[in-house]
N, C-alpha and C positions, 0 to 999 in steps of 0.2 A: 219469387226467388229465382235468380238467374243461374244458369249453369256456369260452373267454374272451368277454367282452362282456356285454351286457345279457341277463338271463334272459328267456325267451320268456313271453308272456302267453297262449300257445295253450292251449286246452282243447277236448276233443272236442265239447262241447255248442255250440261256436261254429258247427259245421257246420250244425246245424238253424237257428240264429239267422240266419245269412247266407242260407240258402235262404228262410226266411220273409220276411226283409226284401226280398230281390230279387223275390219272388213278388208284392209289392205294386207293383212297377214301378221300384223304386229301382235305380240303377246300382251297380256294384261299389264305386265310390268313395264313394257316399252310404251304402251298407251298412257299409263300413269305418268311416266317421265315426260312424255310429250305435252301433257296438260299441266305439268309442273308440280305434281304431287308424288308422294311415296306410295308404293303398292299397298302398304298397311292402311293408308288413308282411303284408298279405293275399297278395301274390305270393310272398313268402318262405315263408309257411306252405303255400301251394299246392305249391311245389316240394319242401318237406320232408315233408309229411304226406299220404300217398295218400288217406286218407279225406276230407281237406279239399279236395284237388284234385277228387275225385268230387263233393263237395258244391257246389263252385263251378260245375262243369259243369251240374249239375242246376239250380242257382240261375239261371244264365244262360238256360236253357231256360224256366224258370218266369217269368222277367222278360219274355221274348219272348211267352209265352202271354198274360200280363196285358196287354201292350201291344197285341197283336192283338185280344184280346177287347174292349178299350176302343175300338179303331179300328172294330170291327164295330158297336158301339153308339153311336158318336159321331154327332151330328146337325149340329153347328156346324162350319163351314168351318175356323176356326182350330184347333179341337180335332183335326179330321181331319189337317190339315197337321202339327200338332205330333206326333201319334202316328206318322205316316209318317216324319217326320224321326227320331224316336226309334228306330223299327224299322230304319231304314237304318243307324243307328249300332250298335244292339244286335245285329243279325244281318245284316251286310253281304252274306254269301254268298247269302241268299235274297231280300234286299230291295234289292240294288244296281240302279242304272239301267244302268250300263256293264258290258258283257260283255268279258272278256279273251279274245282268240283268239290262239293261238300257231300259227305256221306254220313248217314246216321243208321245205326242198326248193325247187325252182325253180318259179316261176309265170310264165307268159307271158300276161299280161292286157293287152289293148290298149284295151278300151272300158270305159266306166262300167258298162254292163250286165253285162259279164263280171266285173268287180270285185264288183259288188253280188251277183251270183249266187254267186261264190266265198265271200264273207262269209256269205251266208245258209246255204250248205251247211256251212260250218265251224261256225256257230252252232248249227245243228240237231245236228251231231255232238257238240257240247259238252254237250248236254242229256242 
């Protein structure tokens, strides 16, 4: 029994193409457009083909590498700002400004100093 719907345009060589494109700093959406597919198609291939999923993970890392290298060599304020913005979106885990802190249990904090100390201790423990 065959699958219904539009046949896939997936080919294993797309793995390398997506890695190469994102290594230039392109987003996943832009890389998808460059190879002529929608971003949703990329997500479907990522779910269906393990080798493509691995390629996307490598591609995302290569994109962050390119953006960080560009940031380190940027000399103009607007370029620095643009690269930091791109990195916050490309790798929010490492480039986020806000830290999430979960707390369970009871805390009896009555002063601002006690609250600040508790937050600082929780933040250190998160690292």
